[in-house]
N, C-alpha and C positions, 0 to 999 in steps of 0.2 A: 580620566576616563569620562567621556561624555555620556549623559543619560540619553535614553532613547527606547525604542521598542525591542530591545535585545532580550533574548531569553538565555538562561544559562543551561547548557546541556549537561548530561551526566558526566561527561569528560571534563567539564569546566569551560568549554568553549562559549564564546559570546556569539550568538547568531541573531541577526535581525531578519526575520522572515520576510519583511517588506522591502529590504534592500540587501539581499543575501550575497555572500561572496563564496565562490566555489571552495576556497581553501578552508572555510569554516565548517563545511559539510563533512561529516564523518560517519562512516558506515556503522561503527559501533554505537554511536549516539542514536542513529536511526533504529538499529536493532533493539536497543534498550527501550526507546520510546514506544515503538510499535508493539513490542511484546507486553507492554503494560497497558495498552489501550484495547478495550473490548469493542468488537463489531456491534453494529446496530445501535450505536450510542449507549451501549450498556444494557439494552433491552433484550437480553439473552437468558435462557434458562440456566446456562453455565457460563463461566468466563471463557470466551473464545476470542483470541487476540487477532489483531490486524497482522501481526508478524506471521502467525500460523496461516492465516488466509493467503497472504502474499507468497509464502513458501509453497503452499499447495497449488496455487495458481501457476507459479513458476514451473513446478514439476510437470503439470499437464501441458503447458506451452512447450516445454522442452520435449516432451513425448510426442507432441503433434508436429513440431517444426524441426526437431533435431538440431536446433540452433542455440548454442550457449548465449549468444548476444540477445536473442529474442527472450530467452528464459531469464536473463539478467534484467532486461527491461521489465518483464512481468514481475520479477521479485521486487523491483523498486517502483512499481506503478502507484503505490499509495505512500511513497516516501515523504511527500509534503506533509502528511498527517503527523509525522514525527515532530514537526515544528509548529503546525497550525491546528493540530487535532483535526477532527472531521465533523461535518454536519450530517445528520441522517439524510438519505437520498432525497426525499420530498422537499426538505428545506433547501438542500444544496441546488436542486434543479428546478424548483417551482416556487421560488420566493425571491423577494428583493434582497433579503439577507444572503441567500445563495449567490446571487449575482455579485454582490460585494465580496463575498468569500472567494469566488472564482477569480475575480479581478486581482485579489491579493495573492491567490495561489499560483497564478500563471508565471510570474517572474521567478518564484521559488522553484517551480517545476522545471523551468528552463535552466536554472542554476544547477539543480541536481543532475539533470541530463548532461550538462557540461562537465560537472565534477567527475561523473562516472563514465565520460566519453561514450554517451549513448546518442543515437540519432533522435531527432525531434519527433519523427513519426513512430508511433507504437507498432509492434508487430501486428500483422493482419489477424492473427488468431486470438489476440488478447481480449478484445471486447466480448466475443462469444464465450470464451472460457470464463471470464470474470462474471458475466451474467449467469452462466450455468452454476457457478459457485454461489452466487447470491440466492438463486432458487433452492439450491441444496442446503445452504446454511439456514435459510429461512425455515425450511421443513424440519431441520434437525435441532436448531437452537432457539428459534423464535416461535412464531405462530403464523398460520395461514388463515387468519381471521377474515380477510377481505382481499379483493382483487388489487394487485399492484400492476399498473399499466406498463411499467418498465420491464415486467417479466412476460408480457404477451409473447407467445410463441416460443418461450424458453422452457426447456425441460431440465429438471434437476438431474444431476449426475447420479448414476447408479453406484454410489459409494457411501460408506459410513465414515464419519469423521469423529474421532475422539479428541476432545479439546486437550491441548497441552497446557501445562503450567507455564507461567511467563519465562522461567529459567530455560526450559526446554525450547520454547518458541524462539527465544533470543539465540540460543546455540544453533538450532536448526537453520534459522535465517542466515546467521553468519557463516555457517558451514557451506550453505548453498552459494552465498556470495563469493566466497574464496574459491570454491570449485569452479563456478561458472566464469569468474574473472580470469582464472588461469587458462581456461579452455577456449576463450574467445580469441579470434584473430587479433593480432596487435595492429594498432593504427599508426 
């Protein structure tokens, strides 16, 4: 077995995030990893997982579009973080490190889309829903200590979110995946 930039997933798979293969990408690995990763780079008052965020974003996209395929895309919109983790938004979008990260993330993102038979273009509703969740999560779990330009014109959602433990986040994420995958049209 050759050495390289492989990571071992919870299922024992070898995944090279820089040269990914669709058959190595597994939904259970994604659910485990995202349920164990905290939003905001861990800078939250409580543990609030990426898996819960993705699940809730998916629910709202489904409610708005009534499209299981759109909701599945939304559920997996942060799936690269299962293999590369994430950078806080200002680092990811306003630094040289972020540029390098995005260059590494792009082939992995395309591989995940291929693996789950999703179109390259995200649903039209996703960006606005994701931004609204960012504003909501910031209010509930972090701090509104200063202006964030990425939230200009974005209103938090009128909802309360109770953080799930990782086990529940993993279960909810996988339940949504299975339900949405069954409901989308076959290709």
